[in-house]
N, C-alpha and C positions, 0 to 999 in steps of 0.2 A: 325113250332111249334105253329103258331098262330091258324090255323083252325084244325090241326091234334092233337089228344090227345097224351100225352106222353106215354101212355100204348101201343099205336100202332107204336111207333117209335123204331127202333132198337138201340142197344147200341152204335155202331160206329157213327150213324147219330146224336144221342142225345149228344154224347160226342163232336163231331165237332161243333155243334151249341152252346153248353155251352162254349167251348174253344174260339170261336169267340167273345162271349160276354165278356169273361174275358180279352182278348187282347184289346178290345175296351175300357173297363173300365180302363185299365192300361194307355192307351194313351190319353184318354179324359174323360170328365165327362158325365156319362149317367144318365138318369132319374131313379127314384126309382123303377118304374114298370119294366123296363128292367133288372135292377139288381135283383129284386125279381124273375123274370122268370129264370134268369141265376142260381140263388141259387136253385130253384126248380128242374131245369134240372140236376144240379150236384148231388143233393140229390137222384134223381131218378137213376142216374148212379151208385151211391153207393149201392142202393138197388139191382139193377140188377147185379152188380159185386158180391155182397154177395150171391145172389141166384144161380148164375152160378158157384160160387166157382173158380174164376180165379186164386186166390192166396192162398197159403198155408204157414203156419209158418215153415214148414219143408223145404221149397224151398229156393234157393238163387237166385241171379241175373242171374247166368248162366243157371239156369233151367227154367226161365220165357221165354216164347216165345216172339219173336220180336213184334208180333201183340198186345200183352197184356201189353207191357212195358208202353205205354202211359197212361194206366188207373191208374198207380201209382200216377200220378199228380192230380187226382180228389180231394183229401183232400186239397192239396195246393191251387188249384184254388178256392175251396169253401171257404177257410179261407180268401183269398183276397177279394172275393165278400162280405162276411159277414162283414168284417171290413169297407167296403164302404157304407153299407146300414144302419149303426147305426144312431140313433137320439141322441140329447143332453140329453134327459131324461133317456134313458136306455143305455147310452154309456158304462158304466162299464160292463153290462151284454153282450153287443156285443163284447167287448174286450175279455172277458173270453171265449165266444164261439169261437171266431177266434183263440185264443191261444190254445184251446183244439184241433181244427182241425190241427193246425200247429204241435202240439206235436204228434198227431196221424200219420201225414205224416212223421215226422222225426223218430219216433219210428219204423215205417215199413221200412224206408230206412236203419235204423241201423240193423234191423233184416235181411234185404236182402244184408248186407255188402256193401251198397252204401254210407254210411256216412264216411267222411274222418277220419283218425285216430286221428288227433289233435283236432277234434270236439267231445264234449261230451254233453249229455243231462242232466247229473247230475250237479246240482248247486254247484259250488265250490268257495271258497274264493280266487280267483286269484288276483294277484297284478296288478297294473295299467300297468306295463311293459308287463306282460303276456297277458293281454287283448289287448294291442296295437299290440303285435306280432301276436295274433290270428286274429285280424281284418285285418292286412296287408296280411296275408296268405290267408284269405278268399277273400279279394279284388282281389288278384292275380289269384285265382282259377276262380272267376267270369269273369274277363277279358279274361282269357284263354278259358273258355267255350263259351263266346260270339264270340270270334275270330274263334273258331272251328266251331260253327254253321254257321257263315257267309261263311267260306271256303267250308263247305259241301253243302250249298245252291248254291253257285256259281258253284261248280263242277257239281251239279245235273242239273243246267240250261244249262251249256255248253254241257253236254251229251245229254240233250233233244234236243238242237238245232242241234247237229250233227246227231242225230237219225232221226229227221224230214227231214234234208237235204238229208240224205241217202235214206230215203223212197221216196222223190220226184224224185231223180235221178234214182231209180230202176224202170223199166217198170212193173215188177210183183208186185202186191199188197202184202204188208207185212202183216203178220198175227198179231193177238193181242199179241202172245207170244213174237214176235220180238220187238214190240213197248214198252211193259211194262218193267220196270226196275226190273230185277231179282236179283239185287245185295242186298241181305238181310243184309250183313255185314255193308254196309254203312248206311242203315236205322237204324240198331240196334245202331250203333255208334252215330247217330244223336239223338236218344231218350235217350240214356244214358247220353250224354252231356247236353241235356235239363233237365234231372233230376238233374244232378250235379249243373246246374245253379239255378234251383228251390230250391235246398238245401241251397245254399248261400243266396238267397233272403229270404227264410223262417227263417233262423237264425237271420238275421238282422231285419226282421219284428217282430219276437217274442220279441227281446230285446226292440224294440221301443214300442210295445204294452204293455209290462210289465211296462216300465217306465211311460207311459201314465196312466195306471191303478193305479199305486201307487200314482201319482199326484192327480188324480180325487178322489181316496179314501181318501186321506189326506184332500182335500178340503171339501168333503162331511162330513167327521167326524168333522171337525172344524165348519162347518155350523150347524150341529146337536148339537154340544156342546154349541154354542153361540146363539142358537135359530133361526137358519136360517137367520142370519144377513149377509148382503152383505159384503164380505171381500176383494173385489177387490181393494178398495182404500187402505186398510191396507197392503195388499200384495205389492202394488206399492210403498207405503211409506217405507216399510221394505227393498225392493230392492234398492230404491234410497239411503237409509241410508247406506246399505251395500256397494254400489258402491262409495259413498262419503268417507266412512272410508277407503276403499281400495285405492282410489286415494290419500288420505291424507297420509296413511302409505307409499305408493309408492313414493310420493314426499319427505317424510322424509328419506327414504332409498336411494333415488337417490342423495341426498346431499353428501353421503359418497361413493356411488358405482359408480358414474359417474363423469368424469372430469368436472371442472368448465368451463362454456361457456365464451368466450372472451367478455369483457365489450364493449358494443356498446352504441350508443346514446339512444336507446330505454331503455336498461337496466339501464343506469345511470339516465335517467329521472324518471324511476320507483323507483329507490332507493331514489331519492330526494323527490318524492311525499310521500313515506312511511317513511321518516325520517331517513333512513340509511346513507344518504350523504347530503352534502350541495352544493349549487351552486358555492360557492366560491372555492371549492376544485379543484385542477388541474385534468384535465381529458383528456385523449387522445382519440379523436373520431375516431373509427375504422370502420365507416360505409363505404360501397362501393360507389364509385363515380358513377354518371350517365354517362355511356359510351356506345357508339353505334359503330357498324361497325368494321373495321379492327383494330382500336386502341385497342379494348378490346382483340383481338387475339394476339397482339404483346406485351402483358403485361401491357398495359395502358400507356406506356411511348412513347411519340412522339419525335423522335430524329432527324428527317429531315423534310424538307419542303414537300417532296413527301408523307411521312406518314401523315403529317397534312392535305394535300389536299385529300388523300384517305379516311381519317377519316371523313372529312366533307361531303363526298358523301352520306353516309347513315344517316345523321343527320335528325331528325324530322323537319317538317315545322314550328311547334310552338316553342315559346321561352321556354327553360328549366328553371326549378326553380333554384334559386341561393342558397337555403338552403333546408334541409330536414324538415319534420314535427317535428322531435325530436329537431332539432336546433331551429326552431321557438318557440317551447314550452319552451325551455330553456331560450330564449331571453325574452319571456313574464314573466317567473318566476323570472328572474333577475330584470326586471322592477318592478314587484310586490314587490320583497324584498326591493328594493330601496325606493319605495313609503311607505312601512311599516316602514322602518327605519326613513324616514323624518317625518312621522306622529308621531312616538314615540318621536322623538327629539322635535317636536313642543309641544307635550303634556307635556314633561318634562320641557321645558322652561316656559310653562304657569303655572306650579305648582312650579316654582323656587321662591326663596326669592326676586330676583330683580323685578319680575313681581308684587309680592305682596307689596313690599316697594315703588313702583312707585307712588301709589295713597295715601300713608300715609301722614299726615300733617308734615311739617318740624318743627324741634325744634326751639324755640325762642318765641313762644306765641304771645305777643303784637306787636313785630316787624313785624311779618308776617301779622298781621291784618292791620298795617299801610301801608305795601307794597300793600296789596290788595285794600285798599282804594285809594291809588294813581293810581293804575292801572284802577280802576273804573272811576275816574275823567278824566283821559286821554282818556278813551274810550268814555265818554260822550262828551268831547270836539270834538273829531273826528266826532262823529255822528252829532253834531250840525253844524259843518263846512260843512259836506256832504249835510245836508238838505238845508243850505243856497245856496250852489252851484246848487242844483236841482231847487231851486226857480228861480235863475238867468238863468239857462239853461233848459227850459222845454223839455220834451221828444219829439224828432223829430225836434227840431229847426234847427239842422245842415243840414237837408235834404232840407230845403227851398232854400238854396244857390245853389243847383244843378239844380233847375227848371229854364226854360228859362225866365219866368216872374217874378222871385224873385228879 
């Protein structure tokens, strides 16, 4: 298809080349140029099918020849490639074009009586339960079609191997009629199964494209209404707020719909921190002990010396903690509460009447002054006696008696 023009290529060859591009696009990511060539090839196939008049609205699936069944898939393949070639600027137009091709494919399959009875192209207000049941049935049909195609492929490969082995063992050259598979019923069944699988994929793809188109249209409309202002941040904030409200409501409902969890050290510490409980309250710590080895398998109770020795086999080499993090936190909280109580008591004593009255003058007036004068005279006498003693005993005089020449 690279050097040869499309006008010079036959319809079967052009269809095979376009189908290969479609299968590669499904399994991996192709460049835009290859996808564009695939779209052009499928569009040319549509033109040639229309000119040749391969299909008629008066026909049914039983009246279509086995050779022409595969051309029913051309609109479906074209819709898949169109959806993958879209850019961000014209994404909405690409989605509409892809949906149009999918509707064309499904409408033709409905006219040919290939569409399942429970699937309808008319938009109806189905309940969530009906939509779920329809999706489950569609998924089952898709799995059955994939399994059927795999079975037909394996059957064809086994027959081909046996045919080649028979041709090698026969001394006479086999003719072309003997080598070719003349089982048209199996080929017809394979193409009908492929069309059934494509119908399931087309219905799912059309629902997905429709939702994407509605989302992009809403975003575009909001951008035009707000003067092309970026709304990504607002959308994220709105989603975060919605999720936060949902979690808050779920937590409020869970208080009445779910059984209360057993109180552990962690929950009790959280209650103390948030003011719902006090450290002084009685609490039964139900945390799990740190146990290893067979002791944990026998219920955690060691009843014999043999079990004690067996439990020590799988003990870790490092020393285990003597308390959990919750218990250590409770200890620190208890110490802090005691410190706060002592501080409050000291502040209360400092502001009490005993502390304030300690430095007030005692009653009696002149008598107190006389006592103060007597105390001052006695202090002066002691100071004079100490000065006299220092004069008689100078500093370091006692050390001279320790020297050998003293």
